[in-house]
C-alpha positions in Angstrom: 112.9 107.5 80.3 111.0 110.4 78.7 107.6 109.6 77.2 108.6 110.1 73.6 111.6 107.7 73.9 109.4 105.2 75.8 106.8 105.3 73.0 109.5 104.6 70.4 110.9 101.8 72.6 107.4 100.2 72.8 106.9 100.7 69.1 110.2 98.9 68.5 111.6 101.7 66.4 114.2 103.1 68.8 116.2 101.9 71.8 118.6 103.8 74.0 120.8 103.3 77.0 122.9 105.5 79.3 126.6 104.7 79.4 127.8 104.7 83.0 131.0 104.3 84.9 131.3 101.6 87.6 130.5 104.4 90.1 127.1 104.9 88.4 128.0 108.3 86.9 126.5 108.7 83.5 129.1 109.6 80.9 127.3 109.2 77.7 124.5 107.6 75.8 124.1 105.2 72.9 120.9 104.8 70.8 119.7 102.6 68.0 117.4 104.7 65.9 115.1 104.0 63.0 115.0 100.3 63.8 113.2 98.4 61.0 112.8 94.8 62.3 111.1 93.8 59.0 114.1 95.0 57.0 116.8 94.1 59.5 118.3 97.5 59.8 118.9 100.4 62.2 121.2 103.4 62.8 123.4 103.9 65.8 124.2 107.2 67.4 126.0 108.2 70.6 127.4 111.0 72.6 130.0 111.2 75.4 130.6 113.9 78.0 133.9 115.7 77.5 135.5 114.3 80.7 135.0 110.7 79.4 136.3 111.2 75.9 139.4 109.3 74.8 138.5 106.3 77.1 136.8 104.2 74.4 133.4 104.8 76.1 131.7 105.5 72.8 133.3 102.6 71.0 132.5 100.1 73.8 128.9 101.3 74.2 128.3 101.2 70.4 129.8 97.7 70.1 127.7 96.4 73.0 124.5 97.9 71.6 125.2 96.4 68.2 125.9 93.0 69.6 122.4 93.2 71.3 120.8 94.3 68.0 122.4 91.5 66.0 121.9 88.7 68.5 118.6 89.6 70.2 116.8 91.5 67.5 118.3 89.6 64.6 119.3 92.8 62.7 121.3 92.4 59.5 122.8 95.9 59.1 123.5 98.9 61.3 124.7 102.2 59.9 126.7 105.0 61.6 127.0 108.5 60.1 129.0 111.4 61.3 130.3 114.7 60.0 133.5 114.5 58.0 134.8 117.2 60.5 134.5 114.7 63.4 137.6 112.6 63.3 136.9 111.2 66.7 133.7 109.6 65.5 135.6 108.1 62.6 137.9 106.4 65.1 134.9 105.2 67.2 133.3 103.7 64.1 136.4 101.8 63.2 137.0 100.5 66.7 133.4 99.4 66.9 133.8 97.3 63.7 132.1 99.6 61.2 133.5 99.6 57.7 133.7 103.0 55.9 131.4 103.1 52.9 131.7 106.6 51.6 130.7 110.2 51.9 127.2 111.6 51.7 127.6 115.1 50.4 125.9 118.0 52.2 123.7 115.4 53.9 122.9 117.0 57.3 122.2 120.5 58.5 124.2 121.4 61.6 124.0 124.8 63.4 127.0 126.0 61.4 125.6 124.9 58.0 125.4 121.8 55.8 127.9 119.0 56.5 129.2 116.2 54.4 128.7 112.9 56.3 130.8 109.8 56.4 128.8 106.6 56.2 130.0 103.5 58.0 128.1 100.2 58.3 128.4 96.9 60.2 126.8 93.7 59.2 125.8 90.8 61.5 128.3 88.8 59.4 131.2 91.0 60.4 
């Protein structure tokens, strides 16, 4: 674990895990970011290597991290945001139990310019 991530883990503001196959090969990562224990919220983010895409790796990893956050941390709400151009992330959000809440216009600067972002959320009541 790099020192920056380790510091955020110790500060209880971020948590992250590798997603690995049964063989031990890492195929992705899932992170809970901007954890606010006092407010009961966080954001989830993930990435998956191209050779593992389409195998529900991101959805399963996201759902597992959220279960941990709801049960062990006692969080109330977790948000997931992705570019409106990323249809695969929309499918991941849905499969992981996140409800679509709307579009944040021109909300994030990517290398190719400003992107509108879909906002999804999951509650511990879902």
